[in-house]
N, C-alpha and C positions, 0 to 999 in steps of 0.2 A: 765102661759104659760105651757100648758099641752102637752107632748111629745106624739107621737103615738107608738105604741107596735112596729111596723115595725122599727124606729129611735131607741129605745132603744134595740133591738135586735142586729142592727149592730154595734152599740156602744160597746156594750158589745162582740161584735165579735172582732172587730178592736181591743180593749183594749188585749183582751186575745191573739191575733195574735202576737200583739206587745210585749207582755210581754214573750209570748213565743222564739220569735226575741233575745230578750235580753239573755235571759238563754242559748240559743242555741250558740250564739255568744261569751258570756263571757267563756263558756265553749271550744268552739274554740280557741278563742284566749291563755286561759290557759294552754291548752295540747300542742299549738303548742310552747310556750315559755319556758314550759317545758321540752321540748326533746329537744332544742337549749341552754337551760343552762348549761348541763354538756358536759366538753370534755374530752373525752380520751386521757390519756397520757397513751403510750406503755414505757414501761421499759425493757421489756423481751430481754436481749441482742442476744437471738438467731433471733430475728426478724432482726438484723442488715443490712445484707446484703441484706435483698428483701425491707427493707425501702429505702436504699443508693440506689439500681439500679432500683427499681421500683415505688415506692409512692411517694418519694420527685419529685416533677413535673418538675424544672428544675435544671439538672444536673450540671449547669455550676456554682452554687451555693455551691455545695459541692463537686466541683474536687477535694480539698486540703485534703478531708477525706480518709482515708485509704480505699482502695478496700474490705479488710475483716479487722476483728480485729486482728491485729498482735499476732501471737503464744507465744511471749514473754510480753503480757500485762498484768496487774495483778490490783487487785480491779477495776473491770470494772461496769461500771453506764451508764444507758442511759435515754435519754428523748425522745420523740417526740409526736408530736401533729399534725394532719392536720387538723385545724376547718374551712373547706370551706364555711359555712356559716356567719362565724365572720370574715373571712378576715386573722386571723394571725394564723401562722404555724411556729414551732419551730422543730429542730433536734440537738440533742448534743449527744456527746458519751467523756465520762472522763475516762481516765487510766493512770496508771503508767507503766512507761518502765524505764530502765536504764540510769542511770545519763548521761553518754554520748550519747545515743541516743536523749535524751531530750535537750542538751544541742546543739547538730546537728541541732534538729528540731528548737530549738528557735535561732539560728543564720540563718538559710534558712529563716523562716517568719518573722523576724525582717526587713530583707531586701527588703521584698516584701510588707512589711504593708505601709498602708495610713495613719494611726493613730495609738496611743500605748495609753493605760490608764493602771494606778496602780489601781488594786483592783475596788470595786464599781458595778455597774450596768446601764442597758440601760437607766435609767432616769437621775443617775449622770452625765455619760458621754453626752446626747444629751443635757444638760443643759448647758455643758460647753462652751466658747465661741469656735466659728466653731467646736462646738461638734456635733458627728454623734449617732445615735442609733446603739446600739450593742445586749445586750441578758442580761437575768437572768439566775442565777446560777442552772438552772434546775436539773443537777445531783450532786447539793449537798447533802454529807451525813448529814448533819445536818440542813436540810431544811430552806437555808437561801436564800433570793432573789440575795445579792450580795455577789460577789468574794470577799476574803479576799486580804489583801494589799500585799502578797504575790505573786498573781497571777499579770502577764503582759498581759493586754489583747489586742491584735495586730488585728487591722481592717484591711482585705485583700479587703473588696469591701463595699460600701455603698451606694444606689442609693436611690434618693428620687425620687418617683413618685406620690407625690400630687400635688395639685392646687396653683395656685397661691394664696397666704393667708392660705393655710394650710400647710407649708411645714411639712414635713415627715407625713402626713396623710397616705399616702399610700408608702411603698418602701419594699426595703429589705436589709440585710447587714450581712456578713459573716466573719468567722476569726477564732483565736485560742485564748485560754488562758493558760499559760503556767507559772508552779509553779516550777523554777527551786530547790527549797530547798527539795520540795517534789517528786521530778521526776515525775510532773503529766501534761498531756494535756488536754484540754477539746477541740475538735473541735467543732464548733457551725454553726449554718444557723437559719436566721429569715427570714421572710415576714409577711407584713402586710398589 
């Protein structure tokens, strides 16, 4: 069966057009995924007040954070990420203060906490019986995900906003992590 020249031209045109569409579509998908794959983490402590007062969208989740970094704070580390596309955001600030001040803060936050954990990270805590998500140690100076056992992680609030059957799929939690021996406190907030 012999095809007419018009049918051959139409087939060549359709195949060329389809191939061009695949190339353009692949490029678009690759470009959009490369733009969302990187998440900027802000560690510049001079941005603390701006992030605390303007960039974090729910001030109720960070009301326990100091309004400004205390004047006597030492060894200050901060990590902030507002990943709007992926839906996961975190804010942490870690610093040392006098042993008396840290003991006072520990006493204050221990009384307010809903849950307490010794060391670990959000995966460890949420997988315990009646556990809740917490945070990773984003401000660690040794690049570890988990808090050492010297830290008490005090959960001030954890709210599940997931659907039935998908517990903790969405939600938020916040609190402090305190190392009494090192006179160190980490203020943290997470939402996903």
